[in-house]
C-alpha positions as CSV (number, residue, x, y, z in Angstrom):
1,M,79.1,88.2,151.9
2,T,75.6,88.5,153.5
3,K,74.7,92.0,152.2
4,K,71.5,92.5,150.4
5,K,71.8,92.8,146.5
6,P,71.3,96.4,145.2
7,T,68.6,97.3,142.9
8,S,69.9,98.8,139.6
9,S,67.3,97.6,137.0
10,S,66.7,101.1,135.7
11,P,68.5,102.3,132.5
12,S,70.4,105.0,134.4
13,G,71.4,102.4,137.0
14,A,72.6,100.0,134.5
15,A,74.6,102.7,132.8
16,A,76.2,103.7,136.1
17,V,77.2,100.1,136.8
18,E,78.6,99.7,133.4
19,L,80.7,102.9,133.7
20,L,82.0,101.7,137.2
21,C,83.0,98.5,135.8
22,S,84.9,100.0,132.9
23,T,86.6,102.4,135.1
24,I,87.7,99.6,137.5
25,A,88.9,97.6,134.4
26,E,91.0,100.5,133.1
27,A,92.7,100.7,136.5
28,M,93.5,97.0,136.4
29,L,94.8,97.0,132.9
30,D,97.1,100.1,133.6
31,K,98.9,97.8,136.2
32,K,99.3,94.9,133.7
33,A,96.5,92.8,135.4
34,Q,95.6,89.5,133.5
35,R,92.2,88.2,132.2
36,V,90.3,91.2,133.2
37,L,86.6,90.6,132.7
38,S,83.1,91.5,134.2
39,L,80.3,89.3,135.1
40,D,76.7,90.8,134.7
41,L,74.7,89.4,137.5
42,S,71.7,91.7,137.1
43,Q,69.4,88.7,135.9
44,I,70.6,86.3,138.7
45,E,68.4,86.6,141.9
46,S,70.8,85.0,144.2
47,A,73.7,87.3,143.4
48,I,74.9,89.6,146.1
49,A,75.9,92.4,143.6
50,T,74.8,93.6,140.1
51,A,78.3,92.8,138.7
52,F,81.8,91.4,139.5
53,V,85.0,92.6,138.0
54,L,87.7,90.0,138.1
55,C,91.4,89.9,137.4
56,N,94.6,88.1,138.5
57,A,98.4,88.6,138.9
58,D,101.3,86.4,139.6
59,S,102.7,88.2,142.7
60,T,101.2,89.6,145.9
61,T,103.1,92.8,145.3
62,Q,101.4,93.3,141.9
63,I,98.0,92.4,143.3
64,E,98.3,95.1,146.1
65,A,99.4,97.7,143.3
66,I,96.3,96.7,141.3
67,A,94.0,97.2,144.2
68,D,95.5,100.5,145.2
69,N,95.3,101.8,141.6
70,V,91.6,100.7,141.4
71,E,90.8,102.7,144.5
72,E,92.7,105.8,143.3
73,H,91.4,105.7,139.7
74,V,87.8,105.2,140.7
75,R,87.9,108.0,143.3
76,K,89.5,110.4,140.7
77,V,87.1,109.6,137.9
78,L,83.8,108.9,139.7
79,G,84.4,110.1,143.1
80,E,83.5,106.8,144.8
81,K,85.1,104.9,147.5
82,P,84.7,101.1,148.4
83,V,82.4,100.4,151.4
84,R,84.4,97.4,152.3
85,R,88.1,96.2,151.7
86,E,89.2,92.6,152.4
87,G,92.3,90.4,151.8
88,F,95.2,92.9,152.2
89,G,96.7,90.8,154.9
90,N,97.9,88.0,152.7
91,S,97.0,89.6,149.3
92,I,96.0,86.3,147.8
93,W,92.4,87.5,147.1
94,I,91.5,91.1,147.6
95,I,87.9,92.3,147.4
96,L,86.7,95.9,147.0
97,D,83.0,96.4,147.6
98,Y,81.4,99.2,145.6
99,V,77.8,98.0,146.6
100,D,76.6,97.5,142.9
101,V,79.9,96.3,141.8
102,M,82.4,93.9,143.6
103,V,86.0,93.8,142.7
104,H,88.0,90.5,142.9
105,I,91.8,90.6,142.5
106,F,93.3,87.2,142.7
107,Q,96.6,85.6,142.7
108,T,96.7,83.4,139.7
109,E,96.6,80.1,141.5
110,A,93.7,81.2,143.7
111,R,91.7,82.4,140.7
112,N,92.2,79.0,139.0
113,F,91.2,77.3,142.3
114,Y,87.9,79.1,143.1
115,R,86.8,79.6,139.6
116,L,84.2,82.3,140.1
117,E,83.5,82.4,136.3
118,A,82.3,78.7,136.5
119,L,80.3,79.4,139.7
120,W,78.4,82.2,137.9
121,A,78.3,80.6,134.5
122,D,74.9,82.1,133.8
123,A,76.2,85.6,134.0
124,K,77.2,87.5,130.8
125,Q,80.8,88.0,130.5
126,R,82.8,90.9,129.0
127,S,86.6,90.7,128.4
128,Y,88.3,94.1,128.7
129,D,91.8,93.0,127.9
130,E,90.6,91.4,124.7
131,E,88.8,94.8,123.9
132,R,91.9,96.8,124.6
133,Q,93.9,94.5,122.3
134,A,91.5,94.8,119.5
135,S,91.4,98.6,119.9
136,A,95.2,98.7,119.9
137,K,95.3,96.7,116.7
138,K,92.7,99.0,115.1
139,E,94.7,102.0,116.0
140,E,97.8,100.5,114.7
141,K,96.2,99.7,111.4
142,T,94.8,103.3,111.1
143,S,98.1,104.9,111.9
144,S,99.8,102.6,109.4
145,K,97.3,103.5,106.7
146,A,97.9,107.3,107.6
147,L,101.6,106.9,107.4
148,A,101.4,105.1,104.0
149,T,99.1,107.9,102.7
150,E,101.6,110.5,103.7
151,K,104.5,108.7,102.0
152,T,102.5,108.1,98.7
153,P,103.3,111.1,96.3
154,T,100.2,113.0,95.4
155,K,99.5,112.5,91.6
156,K,99.3,115.8,89.7
157,A,96.0,116.4,88.0
158,A,96.2,115.9,84.4
159,A,95.6,118.9,82.3
160,P,92.3,119.0,80.5
161,K,92.4,117.8,77.0
162,V,91.3,120.5,74.5
163,A,89.1,119.0,71.9
164,V,90.2,120.0,68.3
165,A,87.4,120.3,65.9
166,K,88.0,117.9,63.0
167,K,87.5,119.3,59.4
168,P,84.9,117.5,57.4
169,K,86.4,114.9,55.2
170,A,85.0,116.7,51.9
171,A,86.6,120.1,53.0
172,A,89.9,118.4,53.9
173,A,89.9,116.7,50.5
174,K,89.2,120.0,48.7
175,A,92.0,121.8,50.6
176,S,94.4,119.0,49.8
177,T,93.6,119.2,46.1
178,A,93.9,123.0,46.1
179,K,97.4,122.7,47.6
180,K,98.5,120.2,44.9
181,A,97.1,122.2,41.9
182,T,98.4,125.7,43.0
183,P,101.9,126.2,41.5
184,V,104.5,127.7,43.7
185,T,105.6,131.1,42.2
186,P,109.1,131.9,43.1
187,K,109.6,135.4,44.6
188,I,111.7,137.7,42.5
189,T,113.2,140.8,44.1
190,S,113.2,144.1,42.3
191,A,117.0,144.0,42.4
192,K,117.1,140.9,40.3
193,I,114.8,142.4,37.7
194,T,116.6,145.9,37.5
195,K,120.2,144.8,37.1
196,P,119.6,142.6,33.8
197,A,117.5,145.5,32.4
198,A,120.3,148.0,33.1
199,K,122.8,145.8,31.3
200,K,120.5,145.6,28.3
201,T,120.0,149.3,28.1
202,E,123.8,149.9,28.5
203,S,124.4,147.4,25.7
204,A,121.8,149.1,23.4
205,V,123.4,152.5,24.2
206,K,126.8,151.1,23.3
207,K,125.4,149.7,19.9
208,T,123.7,153.1,19.1
209,A,127.0,154.9,19.7
210,S,128.9,152.4,17.6
211,A,126.3,152.8,14.8
212,A,126.6,156.7,15.1
213,K,130.4,156.4,14.7
214,K,130.0,154.3,11.6
215,T,127.6,156.8,10.2
216,E,129.9,159.6,10.9
217,S,132.8,157.8,9.3
218,A,130.7,157.0,6.3
219,A,129.7,160.7,6.1
220,K,133.2,161.7,6.2
221,K,134.2,159.2,3.5
222,T,131.3,160.6,1.4
223,A,132.4,164.3,2.0
224,S,135.9,163.3,1.1
225,A,134.9,161.5,-2.1
226,A,132.7,164.5,-3.0
227,K,135.6,166.9,-2.5
228,K,137.8,164.6,-4.7
229,A,135.2,164.7,-7.4
230,V,134.9,168.4,-7.4
231,A,138.6,168.8,-7.5
232,A,138.8,166.4,-10.4
233,K,136.1,168.4,-12.4
234,I,137.9,171.7,-11.8
235,N,141.2,170.3,-12.9
236,K,139.6,168.9,-16.2
237,S,138.1,172.3,-17.1
């Protein structure tokens, strides 16, 4: 590790380093690497790189799988290859050198022994596995809220209330008084009026006929009496 530290103090250089670190971390996490973090060494003069990306795993098989995935993923995404590869013989500590960024893939015991984080304690750390967990929790909450919203029935919009104009109290009182004072006139049909009148007329006709008969009978009696009187006078003479 005697190479000269690369210069990447420009904003574009810093962004490129950050993108490279993030891409490496993604590849590590995809293979279930543990404690994935980066160390920003840009402000440390004695550092041999601008940044370190570290992780660990419990088996040599997983360590090799992580290293292979880092190389493949970085090549696909950024088109970069490491300039140096070390540690594949025993797979206890594999190093991939991308000039600005150095990748350290440890077996868990080796990482706890060498303690690079403590050796570079002045470097700013970024934990990628913690960020992924936080992002996963946030997505879970968002999906849960969306699901709850879909299940909640949509309330129907209430029909607008139509305002009814109130009558003035004085007008209402007058209307009430008028209703009480006005008598209710029963409806009488023409049939009800005509029938009793016809009966009265018929009764009057009958009475007139009866009176005529009586008059006629009286006239007959008078004529008969007159005849008797005339006959009596004739007989006397």
